[in-house]
C-alpha positions as CSV (number, residue, x, y, z in Angstrom):
1,M,0.0,-0.1,0.1
2,P,1.5,3.4,-0.8
3,K,2.1,6.3,1.5
4,F,-0.4,9.1,1.6
5,V,1.8,12.5,2.3
6,S,1.6,15.6,1.8
7,I,2.9,17.3,-1.6
8,E,5.5,19.5,0.8
9,E,6.9,15.7,2.2
10,A,6.8,14.1,-1.3
11,V,8.8,17.1,-2.5
12,K,11.5,16.5,0.3
13,L,12.0,13.1,-0.9
14,I,14.2,14.3,-4.0
15,P,17.6,15.3,-3.5
16,D,20.0,17.3,-5.6
17,G,21.3,15.5,-8.4
18,A,18.3,13.0,-8.9
19,T,16.7,11.6,-12.1
20,V,13.4,12.0,-12.3
21,M,10.7,11.0,-15.0
22,F,7.8,13.3,-15.5
23,G,5.0,11.7,-16.9
24,G,3.2,14.5,-19.5
25,F,2.8,15.4,-22.8
26,M,3.3,19.4,-23.7
27,G,2.3,20.0,-20.0
28,C,-1.0,17.6,-20.2
29,G,-0.8,15.0,-17.4
30,N,1.9,16.7,-15.5
31,A,1.7,16.7,-11.9
32,H,1.0,20.2,-11.4
33,K,0.8,21.0,-7.9
34,F,3.8,18.9,-7.1
35,I,5.6,20.1,-9.9
36,D,4.9,23.9,-8.6
37,A,6.0,22.7,-5.2
38,L,9.4,21.2,-6.4
39,S,10.0,24.4,-8.4
40,K,10.2,26.5,-5.2
41,S,12.3,24.0,-3.4
42,G,15.6,24.9,-4.2
43,V,16.1,21.0,-5.4
44,K,19.2,21.6,-8.4
45,D,21.3,19.7,-10.7
46,L,18.3,17.3,-11.5
47,T,18.2,14.9,-14.8
48,M,14.5,15.0,-16.1
49,I,13.3,12.5,-18.3
50,C,10.1,13.7,-19.9
51,N,8.3,13.6,-23.2
52,D,9.1,17.7,-23.9
53,A,9.6,20.6,-21.8
54,S,6.3,21.9,-21.9
55,M,5.6,25.6,-22.8
56,P,5.9,28.9,-21.2
57,G,2.4,29.6,-21.0
58,G,-0.6,27.3,-19.8
59,P,-4.2,26.9,-21.0
60,M,-5.4,28.8,-18.1
61,G,-2.9,31.8,-18.6
62,E,-0.3,30.3,-16.2
63,D,3.2,31.2,-16.7
64,Y,5.6,28.2,-17.5
65,Y,3.2,25.3,-17.7
66,G,4.1,22.2,-15.8
67,V,7.7,21.3,-16.2
68,A,8.6,24.0,-17.9
69,K,9.0,25.8,-14.3
70,L,11.6,23.6,-13.3
71,V,13.6,24.4,-16.7
72,H,12.8,28.4,-15.9
73,N,14.4,28.3,-12.3
74,H,17.9,26.2,-13.8
75,Q,17.0,23.4,-11.8
76,I,17.2,21.0,-14.8
77,K,21.1,19.8,-15.8
78,K,20.4,17.5,-18.4
79,L,17.0,16.9,-20.0
80,I,16.2,13.6,-22.2
81,A,13.1,14.3,-23.9
82,T,11.7,13.9,-27.7
83,H,11.1,17.5,-28.5
84,V,11.6,20.8,-26.9
85,G,10.8,23.5,-29.7
86,L,7.4,24.6,-27.7
87,N,9.9,26.1,-25.0
88,P,12.5,28.7,-26.2
89,E,14.0,28.7,-22.9
90,V,15.9,25.2,-23.6
91,A,17.7,26.8,-26.5
92,Q,18.8,29.5,-24.6
93,Q,20.0,27.1,-22.0
94,S,21.6,24.6,-24.2
95,M,22.8,26.5,-26.9
96,Q,23.3,29.9,-25.9
97,D,24.1,29.7,-21.7
98,C,25.8,26.0,-22.2
99,T,23.8,25.4,-18.7
100,L,21.6,22.4,-20.1
101,E,22.3,19.2,-21.4
102,V,19.9,18.1,-23.9
103,I,19.5,14.5,-25.1
104,L,17.0,14.1,-28.1
105,I,15.5,10.5,-28.6
106,P,12.8,9.9,-31.1
107,Q,9.3,9.6,-29.3
108,G,8.2,6.3,-29.8
109,S,11.8,4.9,-28.9
110,L,11.7,6.8,-25.5
111,A,8.4,5.3,-24.9
112,E,9.7,1.5,-25.4
113,M,13.0,2.1,-23.8
114,I,11.3,3.4,-20.5
115,R,8.8,0.1,-21.0
116,A,12.1,-2.1,-21.6
117,D,13.1,-1.2,-18.3
118,G,10.1,-1.5,-16.7
119,A,9.9,-5.3,-18.1
120,G,13.6,-5.9,-17.4
121,L,14.2,-6.0,-20.9
122,G,17.9,-5.4,-22.1
123,G,17.1,-3.0,-24.6
124,V,14.9,-2.0,-27.6
125,L,15.2,-2.8,-31.3
126,T,14.1,-0.3,-33.7
127,P,14.7,0.9,-36.9
128,T,13.7,4.4,-36.2
129,G,17.1,6.8,-36.3
130,V,18.9,4.1,-38.6
131,G,21.4,6.4,-40.8
132,T,20.9,9.5,-38.9
133,I,22.5,11.4,-35.8
134,V,20.7,8.8,-33.5
135,E,23.4,6.4,-33.7
136,D,25.6,8.9,-32.0
137,N,23.1,9.1,-29.1
138,P,24.7,8.0,-25.9
139,Y,21.5,5.5,-25.5
140,C,22.1,3.7,-28.6
141,L,24.1,0.7,-27.9
142,G,24.8,-0.2,-31.4
143,K,23.5,-1.6,-34.8
144,Q,22.1,-4.9,-35.6
145,T,21.0,-6.5,-38.9
146,I,18.1,-8.6,-38.7
147,N,16.6,-10.3,-41.9
148,G,18.4,-8.1,-44.0
149,K,16.8,-5.1,-41.9
150,D,19.0,-2.7,-40.0
151,Y,17.9,-1.9,-36.5
152,L,19.5,0.6,-33.6
153,L,19.8,-1.4,-30.1
154,M,18.4,1.3,-27.9
155,A,19.2,0.8,-23.9
156,P,16.6,0.7,-21.2
157,I,15.9,4.0,-19.2
158,H,15.6,4.1,-15.5
159,A,15.2,6.9,-13.0
160,D,15.4,7.2,-9.2
161,F,11.8,9.0,-9.2
162,A,8.8,8.8,-11.3
163,V,6.2,11.8,-10.8
164,I,2.8,10.9,-12.5
165,A,-0.5,12.4,-12.1
166,G,-3.8,10.7,-12.3
167,Y,-7.5,12.3,-12.2
168,K,-8.7,9.3,-9.5
169,I,-6.2,7.8,-7.3
170,D,-8.0,5.0,-4.7
171,K,-6.7,4.4,-1.4
172,A,-4.6,1.5,-2.6
173,G,-2.9,3.7,-5.0
174,N,-4.7,2.5,-8.1
175,V,-4.9,5.2,-11.0
176,W,-7.2,6.1,-13.3
177,Y,-6.0,8.7,-16.4
178,K,-8.5,11.1,-17.7
179,G,-8.5,11.5,-21.5
180,D,-5.1,11.8,-22.9
181,T,-3.0,12.3,-19.5
182,S,-2.3,8.5,-19.6
183,N,0.5,9.4,-22.0
184,F,3.9,8.9,-21.0
185,N,2.8,8.2,-17.3
186,I,1.7,4.7,-17.2
187,V,5.0,3.3,-18.5
188,M,7.3,5.8,-16.2
189,A,5.4,4.3,-13.4
190,T,7.2,1.2,-13.9
191,A,10.7,2.2,-14.5
192,A,11.8,4.1,-11.1
193,D,13.2,3.1,-8.0
194,T,10.3,5.4,-6.2
195,V,7.1,6.5,-7.7
196,I,5.0,9.6,-6.3
197,A,1.7,9.7,-7.9
198,E,-0.7,13.2,-7.8
199,A,-4.1,12.6,-7.4
200,E,-6.8,15.2,-8.7
201,Q,-9.0,12.9,-6.5
202,V,-8.3,10.3,-3.9
203,V,-11.2,7.9,-3.7
204,E,-12.4,4.8,-1.8
205,I,-11.2,1.5,-2.9
206,G,-13.7,0.3,-5.1
207,D,-14.8,3.4,-6.7
208,I,-12.5,2.7,-9.9
209,A,-13.7,0.1,-11.7
210,P,-11.0,-2.7,-12.2
211,E,-11.1,-2.3,-16.0
212,D,-10.3,1.4,-15.8
213,V,-7.1,1.1,-13.6
214,R,-4.3,2.0,-16.1
215,T,-1.5,2.1,-13.1
216,S,-2.0,-0.9,-10.4
217,G,-1.3,0.5,-7.0
218,V,1.5,-2.1,-6.6
219,F,3.6,0.4,-8.6
220,V,3.0,3.5,-6.7
221,D,4.9,4.4,-3.1
222,Y,3.7,7.7,-2.3
223,V,0.4,9.3,-3.1
224,V,-0.3,13.1,-3.1
225,E,-3.5,15.1,-3.3
226,G,-3.2,18.0,-5.5
227,G,-7.1,19.0,-5.9
228,L,-8.8,19.4,-9.1
229,Y,-6.9,21.3,-11.7
């Protein structure tokens, strides 16, 4: 059973220099209340694994939507992502200030590399990126030819923490995601030493239909209640 803690208590679990996965796609599915607290914590030198760096502005007019707050505060030392063009501060910090290392991985490959770690696999064979700069990526372990077709062997990706966000989480830690917010949250919950889940609503066991559980409570270590977004 997961521990139910305050957002402030959960933020204190993450030390300087930690590797943290954040579920989300352009901020949708980010653990917004947790990230806001983390942005004010002073934690630094993080390696962030996320689909992207979100956007400077959010749909409700907020500044620095989701994980963009962490980039803006210079709390990220290394960013492992699939695209960053929606957040100009990434280009500023990585290409001009040289304070941020960025490693880009094709989107489908990143999802499968995280899934591979959760499944205990040694890597992912994919044709994506063959003959491109992806072959020089530090997570590319080499090229293999199978039945006359070339594939890249991409390493599994693991993190110290995964921070995920669910619309409803029951008291056993089972998670239901609303709409497209499932995105990277599901695979990331399987590929980290410690999983922190932010709930918009905490509900009783049984309030989520079994077929609607997308992340089982066995993967979740801590739950925080963020309230409705």
